[in-house]
MIBAKE-615886 format. One record per residue (C-alpha): residue in one letter; y, z, x. Coordinates in steps of 0.1 Angstrom, whole numbers, padded with zeros to 4 digits, always signed. Example, Ala and Ser with C-alpha at 12.3 -4.5 7.8 and 13.67 -1.06 7.14 Angstrom:
REM residues 2
a-0045+0078+0123s-0011+0071+0137
//
This chain:
REM residues 452
m-0219-0727-0089l-0243-0737-0061i-0269-0764-0058e-0298-0759-0034r-0312-0793-0024i-0341-0804-0002l-0330-0834+0018p-0352-0865+0021p-0367-0871+0056a-0342-0899+0063e-0312-0876+0058r-0324-0848+0080t-0300-0853+0110a-0312-0824+0131t-0339-0798+0133g-0336-0771+0105r-0316-0794+0082d-0343-0797+0057r-0325-0777+0030v-0287-0776+0022t-0264-0758-0002i-0237-0777-0021d-0208-0756-0034v-0196-0770-0068s-0162-0758-0077s-0151-0755-0114s-0126-0783-0108a-0154-0806-0097l-0171-0801-0129g-0141-0814-0148g-0140-0813-0185v-0147-0838-0212g-0148-0872-0196g-0148-0857-0161p-0170-0870-0133a-0207-0862-0135i-0226-0846-0106p-0259-0864-0101l-0289-0842-0095q-0319-0850-0075d-0355-0842-0079g-0362-0806-0067d-0326-0794-0069v-0321-0756-0078v-0288-0749-0096r-0275-0713-0094v-0248-0702-0119f-0233-0668-0109p-0223-0640-0134v-0188-0628-0138a-0179-0600-0114e-0186-0565-0127r-0154-0549-0113v-0125-0549-0137r-0092-0554-0120n-0056-0545-0128r-0063-0512-0146i-0057-0474-0143f-0074-0444-0159v-0059-0414-0177d-0081-0383-0185g-0076-0347-0195n-0053-0332-0221v-0040-0364-0237l-0044-0379-0271q-0059-0412-0259r-0082-0410-0229g-0095-0439-0209a-0084-0471-0192q-0050-0488-0194g-0038-0522-0182l-0016-0520-0151s+0017-0538-0158p+0042-0548-0131n+0064-0519-0119m+0044-0494-0140r+0050-0458-0132l+0032-0425-0140s+0056-0417-0169d+0047-0450-0186a+0010-0443-0185l+0015-0407-0198r+0037-0419-0227h+0011-0445-0236a-0017-0419-0236g+0003-0392-0254l+0005-0357-0241k-0009-0328-0262p+0015-0299-0270d-0003-0274-0248t-0002-0296-0216y+0003-0278-0183l+0037-0290-0170g+0033-0277-0134e+0012-0305-0120v-0004-0338-0128l-0029-0352-0103v-0032-0389-0093s-0062-0400-0073r-0056-0433-0055l-0082-0456-0041r-0075-0468-0005p-0087-0501+0010d-0115-0483+0029s-0129-0470-0005t-0117-0434+0002r-0093-0417-0021i-0060-0398-0015q-0046-0371-0037l-0011-0375-0051r+0007-0351-0075a+0037-0348-0098s+0052-0324-0122l+0063-0328-0159a+0097-0321-0174d+0083-0317-0209t+0054-0329-0231s+0072-0362-0240g+0058-0377-0208a+0090-0374-0186v+0080-0369-0150v+0101-0351-0125n+0090-0371-0094d+0078-0403-0110i+0051-0422-0091p+0047-0460-0090l+0011-0467-0100q-0014-0489-0083e-0047-0505-0094d-0076-0481-0099d-0053-0450-0100q-0070-0420-0118i-0046-0396-0136q-0057-0361-0146v-0037-0340-0171f-0044-0303-0175s-0043-0280-0206l-0029-0245-0206t-0058-0235-0229t-0082-0242-0200f-0066-0215-0179r-0062-0190-0207p-0089-0162-0208v-0108-0157-0240r-0092-0126-0254y-0110-0106-0280v-0111-0073-0299a-0142-0054-0309i-0152-0032-0338g-0182-0009-0344g-0194+0021-0363a-0194+0023-0401v-0186-0014-0407r-0207-0041-0423r-0206-0064-0393s-0200-0050-0358g-0191-0071-0328r-0163-0091-0311v-0136-0111-0328p-0112-0135-0311y-0078-0119-0307r-0048-0135-0324e-0012-0126-0317g+0000-0101-0343m-0035-0090-0353t-0038-0056-0370l-0065-0030-0376r-0067-0040-0413d-0072-0076-0403l-0101-0066-0380v-0118-0045-0407l-0115-0075-0431l-0131-0097-0405a-0159-0071-0402n-0167-0075-0439g-0152-0041-0447v-0164-0006-0441q-0198+0008-0450e-0205+0036-0475g-0198+0069-0459a-0171+0056-0435y-0147+0083-0424l-0113+0070-0436k-0090+0097-0424e-0087+0083-0389a-0103+0058-0365e-0105+0057-0327i-0092+0028-0306a-0102+0024-0269r-0076+0005-0251m-0073-0010-0216p-0054+0016-0195e-0020+0009-0179d-0031+0029-0148r-0066+0026-0133n-0062+0054-0107g-0092+0077-0105g-0115+0050-0118r-0101+0052-0153t-0115+0024-0175a-0100+0031-0210s-0076+0053-0229t-0083+0064-0264i-0060+0069-0293r-0066+0081-0329v-0049+0062-0357p-0047+0071-0394l-0065+0053-0422d-0062+0056-0459s-0077+0046-0492t-0065+0010-0490y-0093+0003-0465l-0117+0006-0495f-0116-0031-0506e-0143-0028-0533r-0126-0016-0565g-0130-0018-0602p-0106-0035-0627d-0086-0003-0630g-0082-0001-0592r-0106+0028-0587y-0131+0028-0559i-0166+0022-0573g-0187+0031-0543p-0207+0063-0537p-0188+0096-0534g-0179+0111-0501l-0151+0130-0485p-0117+0127-0501v-0097+0098-0487p-0059+0099-0481s-0040+0078-0506g-0022+0046-0494g+0009+0045-0474e-0001+0047-0438p+0015+0020-0417d-0008-0008-0404v-0018-0005-0367p-0011-0035-0344l-0039-0043-0320k-0038-0054-0284p-0062-0077-0265y-0096-0061-0257d-0091-0031-0280n-0124-0015-0291v-0122+0000-0326l-0146+0027-0338i-0148+0034-0375m-0165+0068-0377r-0190+0081-0403q-0185+0111-0425p-0203+0142-0412d-0238+0147-0428w-0233+0117-0451a-0264+0098-0462l-0277+0080-0493q-0307+0096-0511r-0339+0099-0491s-0371+0098-0510v-0408+0105-0505s-0439+0095-0525i-0466+0119-0536q-0497+0105-0553g-0532+0116-0563e-0542+0150-0575v-0509+0165-0585k-0497+0171-0620f-0467+0147-0618p-0472+0121-0591g-0442+0098-0583v-0413+0092-0560y-0391+0122-0554a-0356+0123-0539l-0352+0149-0512t-0326+0175-0522n-0317+0185-0487k-0325+0178-0451t-0349+0207-0447e-0371+0202-0477r-0408+0207-0467l-0442+0195-0478s-0450+0225-0500d-0416+0221-0518v-0424+0186-0529v-0459+0196-0540r-0444+0224-0562r-0418+0199-0576a-0447+0177-0585g-0463+0205-0606g-0488+0217-0580l-0523+0206-0574t-0548+0197-0601s-0581+0215-0605e-0598+0186-0589a-0575+0183-0559y-0589+0186-0524a-0560+0200-0503d-0578+0195-0470g-0583+0158-0477i-0545+0151-0477v-0534+0117-0463f-0499+0121-0449l-0483+0088-0437r-0449+0087-0419r-0430+0054-0419d-0403+0066-0396n-0407+0049-0362n-0441+0035-0374i-0458+0069-0367g-0485+0063-0392r-0509+0091-0403v-0501+0127-0394g-0528+0153-0395v-0518+0183-0416e-0536+0212-0433l-0521+0213-0468s-0539+0245-0477s-0522+0262-0447a-0488+0248-0457l-0492+0261-0493r-0503+0296-0481r-0475+0301-0455y-0441+0285-0458e-0434+0289-0420s-0467+0272-0411a-0465+0243-0386d-0484+0222-0411n-0456+0226-0436l-0437+0196-0422i-0400+0189-0429l-0401+0156-0448r-0384+0124-0439d-0373+0094-0458g-0403+0071-0466d-0430+0098-0462n-0461+0090-0483i-0484+0118-0494s-0518+0112-0511i-0540+0140-0522p-0576+0129-0531p-0602+0146-0553y-0629+0167-0538n-0654+0146-0518a-0686+0165-0508v-0700+0140-0483v-0698+0135-0446t-0699+0100-0429i-0717+0095-0396n-0710+0064-0375g-0708+0051-0340e-0738+0052-0316v-0764+0068-0340n-0797+0053-0350m-0788+0050-0387p-0751+0052-0396s-0749+0068-0430t-0732+0091-0454v-0749+0124-0463a-0742+0154-0485y-0720+0181-0471i-0737+0214-0464r-0715+0244-0458g-0716+0259-0423k-0735+0230-0406g-0722+0218-0373i-0717+0183-0359d-0752+0183-0343y-0768+0187-0378y-0751+0156-0391i-0758+0135-0360n-0795+0144-0364a-0793+0135-0401a-0783+0100-0390g-0813+0096-0368g-0798+0111-0337p-0778+0093-0310t-0789+0060-0296t-0796+0054-0259k-0760+0044-0255g-0746+0074-0275d-0725+0100-0257e-0734+0131-0279d-0715+0154-0256h-0683+0137-0265a-0689+0133-0302f-0659+0142-0324v-0651+0148-0361t-0622+0133-0380q-0615+0160-0405p-0603+0149-0440s-0568+0160-0431g-0567+0135-0402k-0571+0160-0374l-0596+0154-0347e-0620+0180-0333s-0645+0173-0305v-0674+0191-0288r-0662+0216-0262e-0684+0222-0233h-0687+0257-0217f-0703+0265-0183f-0733+0289-0188l-0723+0293-0224p-0733+0274-0256d-0711+0244-0263q-0686+0249-0291m-0695+0226-0320p-0670+0215-0345k-0680+0219-0382p-0673+0189-0404r-0656+0196-0437p-0662+0177-0470g-0649+0141-0467s-0649+0141-0428i-0662+0114-0405v-0685+0122-0375t-0683+0097-0346v-0706+0094-0316p-0689+0073-0289t-0706+0049-0265n-0717+0064-0231e-0700+0036-0212g-0723+0040-0182k-0714+0076-0175q-0741+0097-0159k-0749+0131-0174t-0747+0160-0150d-0781+0174-0140y-0777+0211-0140l-0813+0220-0130p-0808+0218-0092l-0776+0238-0095l-0794+0265-0116t-0823+0266-0091g-0800+0271-0062l-0781+0298-0080a-0813+0317-0089q-0823+0317-0052i-0789+0331-0042i-0792+0358-0069g-0828+0367-0058s-0818+0370-0021t-0788+0392-0030v-0810+0415-0051a-0835+0418-0022i-0808+0427+0002i-0794+0454-0021v-0829+0470-0026a-0835+0470+0012v-0802+0487+0019t-0808+0513-0008r-0841+0523+0006
//
């Protein structure tokens, strides 16, 4: 403890002796009944905290049961500290590191080796204050070994490898095989013994049997869907090696039922299971009893769920007339077919003066229906108008040089759309025609003159 005191003027013996510090030792403070230290007016008493540095200790870290600081006892050695901390069974015996603090605050590296995991040290080291001991684990140096499985199993992926693991163990960890798994044999890709020529794996085929079908009824019979015959039990289990990659194959052409939906104007709408992989649109229409008297075949809405394709434009009338027609599509699982009743109107929208729906008139072209909606607006691009036919197919105006443009003819239930011009300038053909007429006239005059 220190007392900072400002001396009275009479006690200032020399220049700069205005303020002094009095060191008060703990013995001067005394105890109960000890001498009192008189204080003067203006004294500042400073009581210092206990030093933060802890002395007389060492540290043990790493693969031990009790990490942290230990008190340093006289003549303490490395083996004493390790026995107190307790070594784990997988401790690396080859080397233990001891980091020692030197007087200049640098550290020097010492090392020793272990005789066993009891804490016995081959070259035991006397310990000093602030020594840091690091013990290593064999698990730290061990690579993460695994095996992998894929194909017709319920959960594909990697599984940590365990000594003695078999193929059956791995299939169990993959939650078993899927319906349609090929259980005559499996393929194992294994790390090659020889990597000459860039070889990365060697493959072997191993037998499977019916015991890999874990789901069974009370009588022991397999209760899953039918498939190829499976060999009965009796095949020996297959031991695995680290990094094996197992493929459980699928039965050829095996699949669960695929279905399509057909609704609307057929005699028996519903969801129909496909009987084979080549069943077509007309086949399902016939299975549904054919079209009703009110059905509008050209208005079919065909939706394909596969790969989110959406609506597909098809001509059902063409598919029903000719089996080999391109419109007679081979069906896929999830296809949705809707056949509406006859709808004798045409809808006109887009850049027309009065978007509306008008009655269908046989033989009329797209220009008739655009005019029926008041004609195109100033922003309308009549040259690129198009028709969405009731089957979903698109037909647009086709321009021909020196010939009349080909105009699509909307069908009942179609939609006529006039797009926006988007700032495009229409081509002015008058100068071109004038120049062409002049060339033709000159050519005719030359021919007449030569003839005469």
